[in-house]
N, C-alpha and C positions, 0 to 999 in steps of 0.2 A: 504493500500500500504506500503510495507516494505521499509526500507532505501536502501536496495540493488536494489529493483525495481526502485526507484527514481534515484539512481546512474546510472543505466542502461539507463533510459530515458534521463537523462542529457547528458550522453556520446553519445547517438544516436543523440540528438539535436546538440551537438557540431560537430559531424562528418558531419551532413547534412549542417550545416552552413559553415563549412570549405570547403566542396565540392562546394557549391554554390558560395562562395567568390572567387573560382578559375576561375569563368566565363567560358570561352570557353576551359579552360584547360591550363596546363603549356606550351605546345608547342605554342599555339596561343598567350599566354601572352608574351612569349619570342620573337615571331615574331613581335609583336607590339613594343616592346622595341627596337628590332634590327632596326626597321624603324625610330628610333629617336623620338618615341612617348611614352608618359606615358600611363599606363592602367587607366581604369575608376576610380578605387579605389585609385590609386596613385595620380591622379589629385585632388581628394578630400582631401587626406592627405596633399597636398601642400597648397591648398586653406584654409583649416580650421585649427583652433587652435588644437594643439596636444591633442589627446584624447577626443575631443569634439563631434565627429560625432556619431550620433545615427541613425542607419539605420531603415527605415520603408519599409515594403512590400517585404522583401528579399525572402519570399516563395510564392509570388504571381504567379499564373499559368494562361496560356491562356486557352480558352475554345474551340478553333478551332479544328475540326477533319478532315478537307479537305486537300487534297494535302500533305499527310504525316504528318500533324501537330498532329495527334493523337498519333504518335510515338515520336514526338519531345518533348524535355523537356528543353527549353532554360533557363539557370540559371538566376534567378531574372528578367526574361522577358527582358533581354538585357539592363537594365537600373538600376543604383544604385540611390536610393532616400532616403532622410532623412533630418535631421537638424543638425546644429552645430553652432560654433561661429567663427567669424573673428575678431581678436583683441578684444575678449570678448563680441562682439555684435552678437545676434542670426541671423542666415540666414537659409532659406530653400534651398535645393539643389537637382539637378538631374544630373547624369553623365552617358551618354550613353556608353555602353560596346561594342566596335567593335568586340571583340573576340567571341561574342555570336550572331550568325546569322548576322554578319556584322553590329550589332547595329540596325538592322531594327526595325521599329516601328510598332508593332501590336496593337491590341485593348488594352490589359492589360498593355502593355508598356506605352501607352499614358495615361491610367487610373492612373497608378502610378505617372506619371509626374503631371497630373492635381491635384491629391490629395495633392501633395506638394505645388502646386500653391495656392490651396484653403486654405491650412494651413498658407501659407505666408500672404494671404489676411486677414484671420481671426485673426491672431496673430500680424499683423503689422510688418512683417519681410521682408527684401529684398529677392528676388528669383534669384538664379544663375543657369543657365542651360548650362551644358558643352555638346556640340554637337559633335558626332563622329558616323555617321550613314549612311548606304547605302541607306536609304530612307524607303518607305512604305514596310511592309512585304507582298509581293504579295500573298503568300499562304493564307492570311486571307481575301483577297478580299476587299469588301466594308467596312468590320469592321475596317480595318486599316485606311481607309480614314475617317471613323467616328471618330476614335481616334484623327487624326490630327485636325479635326473640333473642337473637345472638347478642344484641346490645344489652338487653335487660339482664341476661345471664352473666355477661361480663361485669355489669354494674354491681351485681351481688358478689361476684368473685373479688372485686376490688374493695368492697365495703369493709371498713375496719383495717385495711392493709395499707392503702394509700389514700390521701384526701381526694375527694371528687367534688368539683365545683361546676355547676351549670349556670351559664349566662344566657338569659332569654332576651334576645334582641329583636325578635320578630314573631311571626306566628309559630305556635307550638300546639298543635291540635291532635285530637284522637289519641291513638296509641303512643304517639311520640311523647306525650306529656308524662308517661310513666317513667321514662329514663331519668329526667330531672328529679322526679319524686324519689328515685332510688339513690340519688347522690346526697352528699352531706350538706351542701349549701346551694341555694338557688338565688341568683340575683336577676331581677327583672326590670327592664326599662319601661317607661311610661308609654312608649310607642309599640310595646309588645303585648301579646295576649296569649293565654294558655287555657285550654279547656278540653274535656273529653268529647262532649257533643256541643256543636255550635248553636248560635241563636236560631238558625233556620230549622234545625232538627227539633230543638226544644219547642219551637212554635207549633210544628206539625204534630208532635207527640203529646204535649201537655197543654198547648194553647197559651203558654206564657210568652209574653213579648219582652225581650231583653236585648240590649246592645252588646256588642263584643266587649266593650270597655267595662260595662257593669257586670258582665258575666265572668270574664277572665282577665281583666286588666290588672295592673300592678297593685293598685289600691284595694281592689276587691280581694286579691289573694293575700295581701299583707294584713288587712284589717278584719277580714271575715273568715276566709278558709284557713289561713295560717300556712298555706302551701309554700310560700316563698319567705326568704329570710332578710333580703335587702331590696329596697326600691331605689332605682337610679333614674335621674332625669333624662339621660341619653346614653348612647353607647360608650362614650369616653368615660363618664362617671362610673358606669357599671364595671368597666375594665380596671379602673383605679381601685374600686372596692375589692375586686378580685386580687389585685396586687397586694393590697394592705392585708387582706385576709390571709393570703399565703405567707406573709411575713411572720404571722403568729404561729404557724403550724410547722410540725416536723415534716420531713420528706415522706416518711412512712412510719409504720407502727413499731419499728425496731429502733427508731432514733428518738432523741429528745428534741424538743423545739429549740431553735437557735437562741442563744443569748445575744440580745441586740442592744447596743448603746446603753449600758447599765447606768442608772441613776442611783448612786449608793447612799444618797442622803436619807437617813432614817431618824433624823432629829425629831423630837416631839413637835406635833402640829397642834397647837392650842385651839385652832379653829374647829377641830373635830368635837370639842366639848360642847359647842353651841349648835351643831347641825341637827341633832335629834331632840325634839321637844320632850320635856319631862312628862307631860300629860300623855298617857297611853293612847288616847283617842284622837290626838292631834296628828294630822298628816304632814309629811315632808317628802322630798325627793331623794330616794336612796342612792341615786346616781351621783349626787353631790358627795356622799360618803365614799363611793367607789373612786371617784376622780381624785380624792385626797389620798387614796392608798396607792394608786398606780403611778408609775414613772411619768412625770411631766403631764399629769392629768389626761393621758392619752388612753381612751377607752373606746373600743369598737363594739357597740351594742348590736346584738343579733335579735331578729324578730322584734324590732323596736316598737312596732305599732300593733302587735298581736298579743293577746293575753297580757295586757300591760300591768296587771297586778303582780307580775313577777318579772324581774330583769335578769337577762343573761348576756354574756359577752366576754370579750377578751381584753386583757390589759397585761402590763408587765410590772413586776416588782423586782427591783435591782437587776433588770435585764431579763428575768425569767418570765416566760409566758405563763399566765394564770387564767383559768376560766372562772368567771364570777357568776354565782347564782344568788339572787337577793330578792326578798319580798319588797314590794313597792307600796308603802303605806299611803301614798297619795292617790292610789287607785283601788277602790273596793277595800280599803284598809289593809291591803296586802294579803287578803285571804287566799287560800288555795282553792281553786275550782277545777273543773274538768280540763279546760283549755290550758290553764297555767301549769297543771300537773303534766300534761303532755309536753308542753314547751320545755319545762324544766328538766324532766326525765330524759328527753332526747338529747338535750345539750350535755347533761351529765354523762350519758353513754358515749357521746362523741369524744369528750375530753378523756374519758377512761380508755377509749380505743387508741388514742394518740398521745398518751403519756403527758397529759397536761394537768398539773395540779389544780384542784378546785378550792376556791375560797367561797364559803357560804355565809351570807349576812342575813341574820334571822330577826324578823319582826313580824310575827304571824299570829293572828287571833284564832286561827283554826281553819277547818275545811268549811266551805260555803254551804250552809243549810238550805233546804228547799226541795219541793217536790220535783221540779225540773232537773235539779242536780242529781237527786237520787235515781230518778227514772232514766236520766241520761248516762248513768253508770259512774258516778263519782267514786264508788268503791273500787272498781277496777282501774279507773284512770288514776285515782290517788295512789293506788298500790304501785303504780309505775315509779313514783318517786321513791317509795320504800325499796323497791327492787333495784332501781338504778344505783342509789347510794350504797346499798348493801353489797352489790356486786363489784364495787369499785376496788381497784388495786392501786390507783394513783394516790398521792398525798391528799388528804382531806383536812382542811382547816376551817373551823366554824367559829364565827363571832356572833354572839347574841347581843343585839343592840338594845332591844327593848322587850316587848312581849313575845313569849313563846309558849303557846298553850296546846295541851292535848296531843292528839295524833299528829297534828301539823308540826308541832315541835319535834316529834320523832322523825317526821318525813324530811325535815330540813337539815339533814346530815348531823343528827344527834350523835353523841358518843356511842350509844348502843347500836347505831347503824354503821359504825366504823370510823367516825371522826378520829384522826390521829392527834389533833390539837384542838382543844375547845376552850375558847375564851368568852368572857362576858363583860359587858360594860356595867357600871354600877346601876344603870337604869334598867337592867334586865329583870323581867318578871318571868320566871320559868315555873310553870305549874300545870296541873291537870286542866284547869279552866281559869278564866278571869276571877278576881277576888269577889266581884259582885255576885256572879252566878254561884260560885263555890260556897259563899257564906249563906246564900239562900237555901242551899241543900244541907250543908253541915250543921248550921245553927237554926234550922227551921223552927224547932220547938222553942228555943230560947227567945227568938224574935217574936213568935206568936204569943208567948206568955208574958212578955215584957210590958210594963206600964206604958212605955213609950216605944212602940215597935219600930218607928222610923229611926229614932236615936240608937236603939239597940242594933238595928240592921247596920248602920254606919259604923258602930263600934266593932261589930263582928267582921265587917269587911276589912277594917284596918287590922284587926287581930289576925285574920287569915293572911292578909298581904304581908304583914311583918314576919309571919311564921313560915309561909310556904312560897309566896310569890316574890321571892328575892333570889339573886344569884348565889347567896351564901348557903342556902339549903342545898342547891345543886352542887356547889363546890364541896360541901361537907360530905356528899355522897360520891365524890370523884367524877361527877358527870361534867364538871367544868374544871379545867386545869388551873385557871387563874382568873381573878376578877381584875380587870386592867383599866387604867386611865385611858379614856378614848384617844388622848393625844399620842399615846404610845402604840396605837394599833398597827401602824405600818411597820414599826420596828419589830413588834412581836410576830407579825405574819412573816416578815422577811427572814427572821431568825428561824422560824419553824420550817419555812421552805428550804432553807439551807440544810437544816438537820434531817429533813425527810427526803432529800434529793436522791438518796440511795435506797429508798424504800422497796422492799420485795415482799410480796404477799402471795403465799402459796394457796391455791384453791384445790378442792377435791377434784380428782380426775373425772371428767365428764365431757360430753360433746358441747353442750351449752345449756344454760337455763332456759326456762320457758317464760318469756316476758308476758306480763298481764295484758289481756287483749284490749 
């Protein structure tokens, strides 16, 4: 082969590559941009470090010959796949190209995606899937469904081994929606929508009239269904969220999260003494407490607008990634209900899967009473919190800020559920129930027979509170390690994290536990 022949071959290769990289063509790419969306390749350029992307499978072709597919030649099979780095750390990626047959997923489209998932599994890298697809490629019939099945199966194989992040930047309908649901985190833009059955089908079957936005838009899924974890205004913000999220996570389940830019200042913070009101019924924003504990007040909240009576998210303490679970007294008094139990337990399970210590901040009056909660299954949903914490092998640090009553006290990482370090502020009330309710039960006869029942009731409430609803009773039983000055909380937690860094917890040999339904 002559040098000229090789030069011609290289030129031909470059031409084919350039044509394929245009996806559906210049006109469709411009239409995508005009709609306020990035193209599939532009999204990868934003997500990945400059110049780090190495594409895989660019010349992959489908093998379908029915319904005109013998004449179709979808560039790169409508999905861009490969590997790159995010802040210097390797990731495997797939980005659907809506300009190519609407990003529809055929057999080879899914085969390419699965190949990257398998590479992520083998190499121990996170997997990021950017979704923008009209759904299954109908022309390929059952082969397209088989492709979806392969993706779902791979999602489950990767689960708990490497982090999986789905970014929804366009339509994600029908069976395609189940792949994001099987991943760890979903980020959805306001220009995207996701649902199993669309408005037209719902109208035909049920008579309900609903828009795409109201049915499967970002706000609907964040505030009502709880399907997604982050809302982004546009593609750029969604990919920045993905970058930040990855910075908190380890590469895989055999590694620790990276220590990043440690802030070693653990001097007393006197402002913490004033953040939590002394009155047990007065609300406050627990996120203010979290921000005082983490490095540089940098806290990435997860599921921020769903089940807002509990707060979960990531921060760092002295450079170490920490998962936070905290009751939110400013919403429903921080009570545990069905949705908050699901939200909290899933986050705990994720942290445990990926070696992320958990700090639990407790201010909980109990589980939410009511017929709708009981009939909705608060027993089985609440049990998820008990199960998740009890199954944890990562360091568990619990700080009781104020009230901690009944079964909800146990469910919030109590010592009996495996907390390695348990602290309480002087404001903590740890008891079977609030002093008012307890006094009415324990001292019912004394109150009834008293000359002044109202005065006697107040007296008995104070007696019960002084005896049981204090952190000192719990400390005397060893259920609290120390009662601490709120100003010292960051120092106490940082020291506990350091001491527990090498924690090893051996569990009985079994395949896996059975999570409450």
